[in-house]
DSSP file (Angstrom, degrees, kcal/mol; ACC not computed):
  #  RESIDUE AA STRUCTURE BP1 BP2  ACC     N-H-->O    O-->H-N    N-H-->O    O-->H-N    TCO  KAPPA ALPHA  PHI   PSI    X-CA   Y-CA   Z-CA
    1    1 A M              0   0    0      0, 0.0    36,-0.2     0, 0.0    35,-0.2   0.000 360.0 360.0 360.0 120.6  109.2   53.2    2.1
    2    2 A G        -     0   0    0     33,-0.4    36,-2.7    30,-0.2     2,-0.4  -0.235 360.0-107.2-107.9-164.3  105.4   53.3    1.8
    3    3 A L  E     -a   38   0A   0     34,-0.3   111,-2.0   108,-0.1   110,-1.8  -0.996  24.9-171.9-135.6 127.2  102.8   54.3   -0.7
    4    4 A T  E     -ab  39 114A   0     34,-2.9    36,-3.0    -2,-0.4     2,-0.4  -0.986   8.4-156.9-120.9 123.9  100.5   57.4   -0.4
    5    5 A V  E     -ab  40 115A   0    109,-2.7   111,-2.6    -2,-0.4     2,-0.4  -0.862  13.8-152.0 -98.8 135.7   97.7   58.0   -2.9
    6    6 A L  E     - b   0 116A   0     34,-2.8     2,-0.2    -2,-0.4   111,-0.2  -0.891   5.2-139.1-113.9 135.4   96.5   61.6   -3.2
    7    7 A D    >>  -     0   0    0    109,-2.7     3,-1.3    -2,-0.4     4,-1.1  -0.502  33.1-106.5 -82.4 158.5   93.1   62.9   -4.1
    8    8 A A  H 3> S+     0   0    0      1,-0.3     4,-2.7     2,-0.2     3,-0.3   0.867 115.5  62.9 -54.3 -42.2   92.8   65.9   -6.4
    9    9 A G  H 3> S+     0   0    0      1,-0.2     4,-2.2     2,-0.2    -1,-0.3   0.792  98.2  56.7 -58.3 -30.3   91.8   68.3   -3.6
   10   10 A V  H <> S+     0   0    0     -3,-1.3     4,-2.1   106,-0.3    -1,-0.2   0.935 111.4  41.1 -67.0 -45.1   95.1   67.8   -1.9
   11   11 A I  H  X S+     0   0    0     -4,-1.1     4,-2.3    -3,-0.3    -2,-0.2   0.887 113.6  53.2 -69.8 -39.3   97.1   68.8   -5.0
   12   12 A I  H  X S+     0   0    0     -4,-2.7     4,-1.3     1,-0.2    -2,-0.2   0.915 112.2  46.1 -61.7 -43.2   94.7   71.7   -5.7
   13   13 A G  H  < S+     0   0    0     -4,-2.2     6,-0.3    -5,-0.2    -2,-0.2   0.877 111.3  52.4 -65.0 -38.8   95.2   72.9   -2.1
   14   14 A Y  H  < S+     0   0    0     -4,-2.1    -2,-0.2     1,-0.2    -1,-0.2   0.887 110.8  47.4 -63.7 -40.8   98.9   72.5   -2.4
   15   15 A L  H  < S+     0   0    0     -4,-2.3     2,-0.7     1,-0.1    -1,-0.2   0.746 104.6  64.6 -75.2 -25.4   99.0   74.6   -5.5
   16   16 A D    ><  -     0   0    0     -4,-1.3     3,-1.8    -5,-0.2     6,-0.2  -0.880  60.3-164.0-110.8 107.9   96.8   77.5   -4.3
   17   17 A N  T 3  S+     0   0    0     -2,-0.7    -1,-0.1     1,-0.3     5,-0.1   0.740  94.2  52.2 -56.5 -24.7   98.2   79.6   -1.4
   18   18 A N  T 3  S+     0   0    0      4,-0.1    -1,-0.3     3,-0.0     2,-0.1   0.482  83.1 112.1 -93.4  -3.9   94.7   81.0   -0.8
   19   19 A D  S X  S-     0   0    0     -3,-1.8     3,-1.7    -6,-0.3    -6,-0.0  -0.463  73.2-129.6 -70.1 138.9   93.0   77.6   -0.6
   20   20 A A  T 3  S+     0   0    0      1,-0.3     4,-0.3    -2,-0.1    -1,-0.1   0.767 109.9  49.8 -57.6 -26.2   91.7   76.7    2.8
   21   21 A H  T 3> S+     0   0    0      1,-0.2     4,-2.8     2,-0.1    -1,-0.3   0.418  80.3 102.1 -93.8  -0.1   93.5   73.3    2.6
   22   22 A H  H <> S+     0   0    0     -3,-1.7     4,-2.7     1,-0.2     5,-0.2   0.916  82.2  44.0 -56.8 -50.9   96.8   74.8    1.6
   23   23 A P  H  > S+     0   0    0      0, 0.0     4,-2.1     0, 0.0    -1,-0.2   0.916 116.9  46.3 -62.5 -40.0   98.6   74.4    5.0
   24   24 A A  H  > S+     0   0    0     -4,-0.3     4,-2.5     2,-0.2    -2,-0.2   0.856 111.8  52.3 -69.3 -34.9   97.2   70.9    5.6
   25   25 A A  H  X S+     0   0    0     -4,-2.8     4,-2.4     2,-0.2     5,-0.2   0.912 108.9  49.8 -67.8 -44.3   98.2   69.9    2.0
   26   26 A L  H  X S+     0   0    0     -4,-2.7     4,-2.7    -5,-0.2    -2,-0.2   0.951 113.1  47.0 -54.0 -50.6  101.7   71.1    2.5
   27   27 A E  H  X S+     0   0    0     -4,-2.1     4,-3.1     1,-0.2    -2,-0.2   0.904 110.8  51.0 -59.5 -45.0  101.9   69.2    5.8
   28   28 A A  H  X S+     0   0    0     -4,-2.5     4,-2.3     1,-0.2    -1,-0.2   0.922 113.3  45.2 -63.2 -42.5  100.5   66.0    4.3
   29   29 A L  H  X S+     0   0    0     -4,-2.4     4,-2.6     2,-0.2    -1,-0.2   0.905 113.2  50.5 -66.6 -39.7  103.0   66.1    1.4
   30   30 A R  H  X S+     0   0    0     -4,-2.7     4,-2.5    -5,-0.2    -2,-0.2   0.921 111.2  48.7 -62.5 -43.8  105.8   66.9    3.7
   31   31 A D  H  X S+     0   0    0     -4,-3.1     4,-1.4     2,-0.2    -2,-0.2   0.922 112.2  48.5 -62.1 -44.6  104.8   63.9    6.0
   32   32 A A  H  <>S+     0   0    0     -4,-2.3     5,-2.6     1,-0.2     3,-0.4   0.928 113.8  46.0 -60.1 -47.7  104.6   61.5    3.0
   33   33 A R  H ><5S+     0   0    0     -4,-2.6     3,-1.4     1,-0.2    -1,-0.2   0.867 107.9  57.3 -66.3 -35.8  108.0   62.6    1.7
   34   34 A G  H 3<5S+     0   0    0     -4,-2.5    -1,-0.2     1,-0.3    -2,-0.2   0.773 106.7  49.3 -65.6 -26.0  109.4   62.3    5.2
   35   35 A R  T 3<5S-     0   0    0     -4,-1.4   -33,-0.4    -3,-0.4    -1,-0.3   0.475 115.4-120.5 -82.2  -5.6  108.3   58.7    5.3
   36   36 A N  T < 5 +     0   0    0     -3,-1.4    -3,-0.2    -4,-0.3    -2,-0.1   0.777  54.3 168.9  64.8  29.5  109.9   58.3    1.9
   37   37 A D      < -     0   0    0     -5,-2.6     2,-0.4   -36,-0.2   -34,-0.3  -0.428  40.8-118.3 -71.9 145.7  106.6   57.3    0.5
   38   38 A R  E     -a    3   0A   0    -36,-2.7   -34,-2.9    -2,-0.1     2,-0.6  -0.674  32.2-137.4 -74.1 137.3  106.0   56.9   -3.3
   39   39 A L  E     -a    4   0A   0     33,-0.4    35,-3.0    -2,-0.4     2,-0.4  -0.900  20.4-167.1-107.9 116.1  103.3   59.5   -4.1
   40   40 A I  E     -ac   5  74A   0    -36,-3.0   -34,-2.8    -2,-0.6    35,-0.2  -0.852  11.4-171.8-106.0 133.3  100.6   58.3   -6.5
   41   41 A L  E     - c   0  75A   0     33,-3.1    35,-1.4    -2,-0.4   -34,-0.1  -0.969  28.2-127.5-119.5 111.2   98.0   60.5   -8.2
   42   42 A P  E >>  - c   0  76A   0      0, 0.0     4,-2.4     0, 0.0     3,-0.7  -0.260  21.1-118.8 -57.1 144.6   95.3   58.5  -10.0
   43   43 A A  H 3> S+     0   0    0     33,-3.1     4,-2.1     1,-0.3     5,-0.2   0.844 116.2  57.6 -54.3 -34.9   95.0   59.6  -13.7
   44   44 A S  H 3> S+     0   0    0     32,-0.3     4,-1.6     2,-0.2    -1,-0.3   0.905 108.3  45.3 -63.5 -41.4   91.4   60.6  -12.9
   45   45 A A  H <> S+     0   0    0     -3,-0.7     4,-2.2     2,-0.2    -2,-0.2   0.864 108.7  57.0 -68.8 -37.4   92.6   63.0  -10.2
   46   46 A F  H  X S+     0   0    0     -4,-2.4     4,-1.0     1,-0.2    -2,-0.2   0.912 105.7  50.0 -60.0 -43.1   95.3   64.3  -12.5
   47   47 A A  H >X S+     0   0    0     -4,-2.1     4,-0.7     1,-0.2     3,-0.6   0.918 109.3  53.4 -59.9 -42.8   92.6   65.2  -15.0
   48   48 A E  H >X S+     0   0    0     -4,-1.6     3,-0.9     1,-0.3     4,-0.5   0.902 107.1  49.4 -59.4 -42.9   90.7   67.0  -12.2
   49   49 A I  H 3< S+     0   0    0     -4,-2.2    -1,-0.3     1,-0.2    -2,-0.2   0.667 107.2  57.3 -75.0 -15.5   93.6   69.1  -11.2
   50   50 A L  H <X S+     0   0    0     -4,-1.0     4,-2.1    -3,-0.6    -1,-0.2   0.604  85.1  81.0 -87.2 -13.3   94.2   70.2  -14.8
   51   51 A V  H <X S+     0   0    0     -3,-0.9     4,-1.6    -4,-0.7    -2,-0.1   0.966  94.7  42.7 -61.0 -56.0   90.8   71.6  -15.4
   52   52 A G  H  X S+     0   0    0     -4,-0.5     4,-1.1     1,-0.2     3,-0.4   0.927 114.6  49.9 -58.2 -47.6   91.4   75.0  -13.7
   53   53 A P  H  > S+     0   0    0      0, 0.0     4,-2.1     0, 0.0     8,-0.5   0.859 106.4  56.1 -61.7 -33.1   94.9   75.4  -15.3
   54   54 A H  H  < S+     0   0    0     -4,-2.1    -2,-0.2     1,-0.2    -3,-0.1   0.874 104.3  54.1 -65.7 -34.3   93.4   74.6  -18.7
   55   55 A R  H  < S+     0   0    0     -4,-1.6    -1,-0.2    -3,-0.4    -3,-0.1   0.814 111.8  45.2 -64.8 -28.9   91.0   77.5  -18.2
   56   56 A K  H  < S-     0   0    0     -4,-1.1     2,-0.2     1,-0.3    -2,-0.2   0.767 117.7-107.6 -89.6 -27.8   93.9   79.8  -17.5
   57   57 A G     X  -     0   0    0     -4,-2.1     4,-1.7    -5,-0.2     3,-0.4  -0.698  41.9 -47.5 128.3 178.8   96.1   78.7  -20.4
   58   58 A A  H  > S+     0   0    0      1,-0.2     4,-2.7    -2,-0.2     5,-0.2   0.816 123.9  57.3 -61.1 -36.0   99.2   76.8  -21.4
   59   59 A K  H  > S+     0   0    0      1,-0.2     4,-2.1     2,-0.2    -1,-0.2   0.906 107.3  48.0 -62.4 -42.2  101.5   78.4  -18.8
   60   60 A A  H  > S+     0   0    0     -3,-0.4     4,-1.7    -7,-0.3    -1,-0.2   0.886 111.6  50.1 -68.6 -38.1   99.3   77.3  -15.9
   61   61 A V  H  X S+     0   0    0     -4,-1.7     4,-2.4    -8,-0.5    -2,-0.2   0.938 110.7  51.1 -64.6 -44.6   99.1   73.7  -17.4
   62   62 A A  H  X S+     0   0    0     -4,-2.7     4,-2.2     1,-0.2    -2,-0.2   0.873 106.4  54.3 -59.0 -38.7  102.9   73.7  -17.7
   63   63 A A  H  X S+     0   0    0     -4,-2.1     4,-1.9     2,-0.2    -1,-0.2   0.894 109.6  46.5 -64.3 -39.0  103.3   74.8  -14.1
   64   64 A V  H  X S+     0   0    0     -4,-1.7     4,-2.2     2,-0.2    -2,-0.2   0.924 112.7  50.2 -67.8 -42.6  101.1   71.8  -12.8
   65   65 A Q  H  X S+     0   0    0     -4,-2.4     4,-1.6     1,-0.2    -2,-0.2   0.869 109.4  51.1 -65.1 -34.6  103.0   69.4  -15.0
   66   66 A A  H  X S+     0   0    0     -4,-2.2     4,-2.7    -5,-0.2    -1,-0.2   0.890 107.9  53.1 -69.1 -37.7  106.3   70.8  -13.7
   67   67 A L  H  X S+     0   0    0     -4,-1.9     4,-2.7     2,-0.2    -2,-0.2   0.919 105.4  54.2 -59.4 -45.3  105.0   70.3  -10.1
   68   68 A V  H  <>S+     0   0    0     -4,-2.2     5,-2.9     1,-0.2    -1,-0.2   0.892 113.8  41.9 -57.5 -42.7  104.2   66.6  -11.0
   69   69 A Q  H  <5S+     0   0    0     -4,-1.6    -2,-0.2     3,-0.2    -1,-0.2   0.903 116.1  48.6 -69.2 -42.0  107.8   66.1  -12.1
   70   70 A R  H  <5S+     0   0    0     -4,-2.7    -2,-0.2     1,-0.2    -3,-0.2   0.860 118.5  34.9 -71.3 -38.4  109.4   68.1   -9.2
   71   71 A V  T  <5S-     0   0    0     -4,-2.7    -1,-0.2    -5,-0.1    -2,-0.1   0.882 111.5-123.3 -61.7 -48.1  107.5   66.5   -6.3
   72   72 A P  T   5 +     0   0    0      0, 0.0   -33,-0.4     0, 0.0     2,-0.4   0.726  41.2 179.9 -87.8 149.0  107.6   63.7   -7.9
   73   73 A L      < -     0   0    0     -5,-2.9     2,-0.5    -6,-0.1   -33,-0.2  -0.933  19.9-142.6-109.0 135.7  104.1   62.4   -8.3
   74   74 A E  E     -c   40   0A   0    -35,-3.0   -33,-3.1    -2,-0.4     2,-0.7  -0.869  14.3-139.7 -96.3 127.8  103.5   59.1  -10.2
   75   75 A I  E     -c   41   0A   0     -2,-0.5   -35,-0.1   -35,-0.2    -2,-0.0  -0.808  16.4-153.6 -89.8 115.3  100.4   59.2  -12.3
   76   76 A H  E     -c   42   0A   0    -35,-1.4   -33,-3.1    -2,-0.7   -32,-0.3  -0.784  14.6-127.3 -93.7 125.0   98.6   55.9  -12.0
   77   77 A P        -     0   0    0      0, 0.0     2,-0.4     0, 0.0    -1,-0.0  -0.296  17.2-114.3 -72.6 155.1   96.4   54.8  -15.0
   78   78 A L        +     0   0    0      4,-0.1     2,-0.2   -36,-0.0    24,-0.0  -0.725  42.0 176.1 -83.7 129.7   92.8   53.8  -14.8
   79   79 A D     >  -     0   0    0     -2,-0.4     4,-2.8     1,-0.0     5,-0.2  -0.757  46.2 -91.6-127.9 178.3   92.4   50.1  -15.8
   80   80 A A  H  > S+     0   0    0     -2,-0.2     4,-2.5     1,-0.2     5,-0.2   0.865 122.4  52.6 -61.4 -38.2   89.5   47.7  -15.9
   81   81 A D  H  > S+     0   0    0      2,-0.2     4,-2.2     1,-0.2    -1,-0.2   0.931 113.1  43.4 -68.1 -42.6   90.1   46.3  -12.3
   82   82 A I  H  > S+     0   0    0      2,-0.2     4,-2.6     1,-0.2     5,-0.2   0.917 113.5  51.6 -68.1 -41.4   90.1   49.8  -10.8
   83   83 A A  H  X S+     0   0    0     -4,-2.8     4,-2.3     2,-0.2    -2,-0.2   0.916 111.3  48.2 -60.7 -43.4   87.1   50.9  -12.9
   84   84 A T  H  X S+     0   0    0     -4,-2.5     4,-2.0     1,-0.2    -1,-0.2   0.918 113.0  47.1 -64.0 -44.2   85.2   47.8  -11.7
   85   85 A A  H  X S+     0   0    0     -4,-2.2     4,-2.1     1,-0.2    -2,-0.2   0.875 111.6  51.2 -65.8 -36.7   86.1   48.4   -8.0
   86   86 A A  H  X S+     0   0    0     -4,-2.6     4,-2.7     2,-0.2    -2,-0.2   0.905 108.6  51.5 -67.2 -41.6   85.1   52.0   -8.3
   87   87 A A  H  X S+     0   0    0     -4,-2.3     4,-2.2     1,-0.2    -2,-0.2   0.893 109.4  50.2 -61.2 -39.2   81.8   51.1   -9.8
   88   88 A A  H  X S+     0   0    0     -4,-2.0     4,-1.7     2,-0.2    -2,-0.2   0.909 111.2  48.7 -66.3 -40.6   81.2   48.7   -6.9
   89   89 A L  H  X S+     0   0    0     -4,-2.1     4,-1.7     1,-0.2    -2,-0.2   0.915 112.3  48.5 -62.2 -43.2   82.1   51.4   -4.3
   90   90 A R  H  < S+     0   0    0     -4,-2.7    -1,-0.2     1,-0.2    -2,-0.2   0.885 109.8  52.2 -65.4 -37.6   79.8   53.9   -6.1
   91   91 A A  H  < S+     0   0    0     -4,-2.2    -1,-0.2     1,-0.2    -2,-0.2   0.831 113.6  44.0 -68.3 -32.1   77.0   51.3   -6.1
   92   92 A R  H  < S+     0   0    0     -4,-1.7     2,-0.5     1,-0.2    -1,-0.2   0.745 116.9  45.8 -81.8 -24.8   77.4   50.7   -2.3
   93   93 A H    ><  -     0   0    0     -4,-1.7     3,-1.7    -5,-0.1    -1,-0.2  -0.865  62.7-171.8-127.0  94.2   77.7   54.3   -1.3
   94   94 A N  T 3  S+     0   0    0     -2,-0.5    -1,-0.1     1,-0.3    -4,-0.1   0.756  87.4  54.8 -55.7 -28.3   75.1   56.7   -2.9
   95   95 A S  T 3  S+     0   0    0      2,-0.1     2,-0.5    26,-0.0    -1,-0.3   0.613  87.3  97.4 -84.8 -11.7   76.8   59.8   -1.6
   96   96 A L    <   -     0   0    0     -3,-1.7     2,-0.1    -6,-0.2    -3,-0.1  -0.648  69.7-139.6 -82.9 121.4   80.2   58.8   -3.1
   97   97 A R     >  -     0   0    0     -2,-0.5     4,-2.3     1,-0.1     3,-0.3  -0.497  20.1-116.3 -77.8 153.8   80.9   60.5   -6.4
   98   98 A L  H  > S+     0   0    0      1,-0.2     4,-2.3     2,-0.2     5,-0.2   0.880 113.3  55.6 -57.2 -44.0   82.5   58.5   -9.2
   99   99 A P  H  > S+     0   0    0      0, 0.0     4,-1.4     0, 0.0    -1,-0.2   0.903 111.6  45.6 -58.5 -38.3   85.7   60.6   -9.3
  100  100 A D  H  > S+     0   0    0     -3,-0.3     4,-2.7     2,-0.2    -2,-0.2   0.895 109.5  54.1 -70.5 -38.7   86.2   59.9   -5.6
  101  101 A A  H  X S+     0   0    0     -4,-2.3     4,-2.8     1,-0.2    -1,-0.2   0.861 105.7  54.4 -61.7 -34.0   85.4   56.2   -6.0
  102  102 A L  H  X S+     0   0    0     -4,-2.3     4,-2.0     2,-0.2    -1,-0.2   0.893 109.3  47.1 -66.3 -39.1   88.1   56.0   -8.6
  103  103 A V  H  X S+     0   0    0     -4,-1.4     4,-2.5     2,-0.2    -2,-0.2   0.949 114.5  45.8 -65.1 -50.0   90.7   57.5   -6.2
  104  104 A I  H  X S+     0   0    0     -4,-2.7     4,-2.4     1,-0.2    -2,-0.2   0.903 112.7  51.1 -61.7 -41.6   89.7   55.2   -3.4
  105  105 A A  H  X S+     0   0    0     -4,-2.8     4,-2.6    -5,-0.2    -1,-0.2   0.869 108.8  51.7 -64.1 -37.1   89.7   52.1   -5.8
  106  106 A T  H  X S+     0   0    0     -4,-2.0     4,-2.5     2,-0.2    -2,-0.2   0.950 110.6  47.7 -65.2 -46.9   93.2   53.0   -7.0
  107  107 A A  H  <>S+     0   0    0     -4,-2.5     5,-2.6     1,-0.2     4,-0.2   0.918 115.4  44.9 -59.3 -42.6   94.5   53.3   -3.4
  108  108 A D  H ><5S+     0   0    0     -4,-2.4     3,-1.4     3,-0.2    -1,-0.2   0.925 112.1  52.2 -67.6 -42.6   92.9   49.9   -2.5
  109  109 A H  H 3<5S+     0   0    0     -4,-2.6    -2,-0.2     1,-0.3    -1,-0.2   0.888 112.6  45.4 -61.7 -39.5   94.1   48.2   -5.7
  110  110 A L  T 3<5S-     0   0    0     -4,-2.5    -1,-0.3    -5,-0.2    -2,-0.2   0.440 108.8-124.1 -83.2   2.2   97.6   49.4   -5.0
  111  111 A N  T < 5 -     0   0    0     -3,-1.4    -3,-0.2    -4,-0.2    -2,-0.1   0.906  42.5-167.7  53.5  43.4   97.5   48.3   -1.4
  112  112 A A      < -     0   0    0     -5,-2.6  -108,-0.2    -6,-0.2    -1,-0.1  -0.197  26.5-144.0 -60.8 150.4   98.5   51.9   -0.4
  113  113 A D  S    S+     0   0    0   -110,-1.8    20,-2.6     1,-0.2     2,-0.3   0.842  83.7  23.4 -80.3 -38.5   99.5   52.6    3.1
  114  114 A H  E     -bd   4 133A   0   -111,-2.0  -109,-2.7    18,-0.3     2,-0.4  -0.964  55.7-166.8-135.1 148.2   97.8   56.0    3.1
  115  115 A L  E     -bd   5 134A   0     18,-2.6    20,-3.1    -2,-0.3     2,-0.5  -0.988  16.0-163.9-132.0 120.5   95.1   57.8    1.2
  116  116 A V  E     +bd   6 135A   0   -111,-2.6  -109,-2.7    -2,-0.4     2,-0.3  -0.908  15.9 161.1-115.5 132.5   94.9   61.6    1.6
  117  117 A T  E     - d   0 136A   0     18,-2.7    20,-2.8    -2,-0.5    -2,-0.0  -0.953  40.6-147.2-140.4 159.0   91.9   63.7    0.7
  118  118 A A  S    S+     0   0    0     -2,-0.3     2,-0.8    18,-0.2    18,-0.1   0.326  72.4 106.5-101.7   3.8   90.4   67.1    1.3
  119  119 A D    >   -     0   0    0      1,-0.1     3,-0.9     2,-0.0    -2,-0.0  -0.751  44.8-176.9 -92.2 107.8   86.8   65.7    1.0
  120  120 A R  T 3  S+     0   0    0     -2,-0.8    -1,-0.1     1,-0.2    16,-0.0   0.516  75.2  72.6 -79.3  -6.2   85.1   65.4    4.4
  121  121 A K  T 3   +     0   0    0    -26,-0.0    -1,-0.2     2,-0.0     3,-0.1   0.474  69.2 114.0 -89.9  -3.0   82.0   63.8    2.8
  122  122 A W  S <  S-     0   0    0     -3,-0.9     3,-0.1     1,-0.1   -26,-0.0  -0.330  75.6-105.3 -63.6 146.8   83.7   60.4    2.1
  123  123 A P        -     0   0    0      0, 0.0    -1,-0.1     0, 0.0   -30,-0.0  -0.328  50.1 -87.4 -59.5 157.4   82.4   57.4    4.0
  124  124 A T     >  -     0   0    0      1,-0.1     4,-2.4    -3,-0.1     5,-0.2  -0.220  34.6-108.5 -66.5 160.9   84.7   56.2    6.7
  125  125 A R  H  >>S+     0   0    0      1,-0.2     4,-1.8     2,-0.2     5,-1.2   0.889 120.2  52.5 -56.4 -41.2   87.4   53.8    6.0
  126  126 A S  H  45S+     0   0    0      1,-0.2    -1,-0.2     2,-0.2    -2,-0.0   0.893 111.1  46.9 -66.3 -37.3   85.5   51.0    7.9
  127  127 A K  H  45S+     0   0    0      1,-0.2    -1,-0.2    -3,-0.1    -2,-0.2   0.866 113.1  48.6 -69.1 -34.5   82.4   51.6    5.8
  128  128 A L  H  <5S-     0   0    0     -4,-2.4    -2,-0.2     2,-0.1    -1,-0.2   0.788 101.8-141.1 -75.3 -24.9   84.5   51.7    2.6
  129  129 A K  T  <5 +     0   0    0     -4,-1.8     2,-0.3    -5,-0.2    -3,-0.2   0.954  49.3 142.6  61.8  52.9   86.2   48.4    3.7
  130  130 A I      < -     0   0    0     -5,-1.2    -1,-0.2     2,-0.1    -2,-0.1  -0.848  53.4-135.3-120.6 158.6   89.6   49.4    2.4
  131  131 A A  S    S+     0   0    0     -2,-0.3    -1,-0.1     2,-0.1     3,-0.1   0.892  71.5  93.1 -80.9 -43.7   93.1   48.9    3.8
  132  132 A P  S    S-     0   0    0      0, 0.0     2,-0.4     0, 0.0   -18,-0.3  -0.151  81.2-112.6 -61.0 145.4   94.8   52.3    3.5
  133  133 A T  E     -d  114   0A   0    -20,-2.6   -18,-2.6   -21,-0.1     2,-0.5  -0.633  34.4-139.7 -70.4 126.5   94.7   54.7    6.4
  134  134 A V  E     -d  115   0A   0     -2,-0.4     2,-0.5   -20,-0.2   -18,-0.2  -0.812  16.4-167.8 -97.1 124.2   92.5   57.7    5.2
  135  135 A T  E     -d  116   0A   0    -20,-3.1   -18,-2.7    -2,-0.5     2,-0.5  -0.953   4.4-159.9-111.6 126.2   93.6   61.2    6.2
  136  136 A V  E      d  117   0A   0     -2,-0.5   -18,-0.2   -20,-0.2   -20,-0.1  -0.913 360.0 360.0-104.2 123.7   91.2   64.0    5.7
  137  137 A L              0   0    0    -20,-2.8   -19,-0.2    -2,-0.5  -113,-0.1   0.523 360.0 360.0 -66.9 360.0   92.8   67.5    5.5
C-alpha cells in the first residue's frame, strides 16, 4: 500500500466527462486504487476543485463532496511546514504557481510514492528535488 497525492486538475478531469484529461484521470485513479494506495488531496487542491461547483450551486458542491467520500480521498490540511516548503519551491521556480507548490510540498512532506497532475508546465521531478514519482496526465 502506497500513497498517491493528487493535484486539482486530476479530480477536475475525473469529474468532467468532457474534459480533455478525463480518460487519463480515470486511468490514474484506477491505477492508484489497483495498487491499494491511499489517495491524498491537499486542502488547497480541494478548495480549487470546489470553485466551479460553488458557481453552479449546492447540488454540485454536494456531488463533489460525495465523490470525496466514495473514492475515498483524504483531504490533507495545510500546515506551517508545508507552507514553508511551498514558499521555498515557489521562490526557486518562478514559473511554479503557489497552488501547485502547495500540492508538490504536500506530496514531498508526506513522502508520497506518487504525485499525479494534469499540469504539463511543472518543473521536472529532478529540478524540484522531490522523492515522489510525478505522473503528468
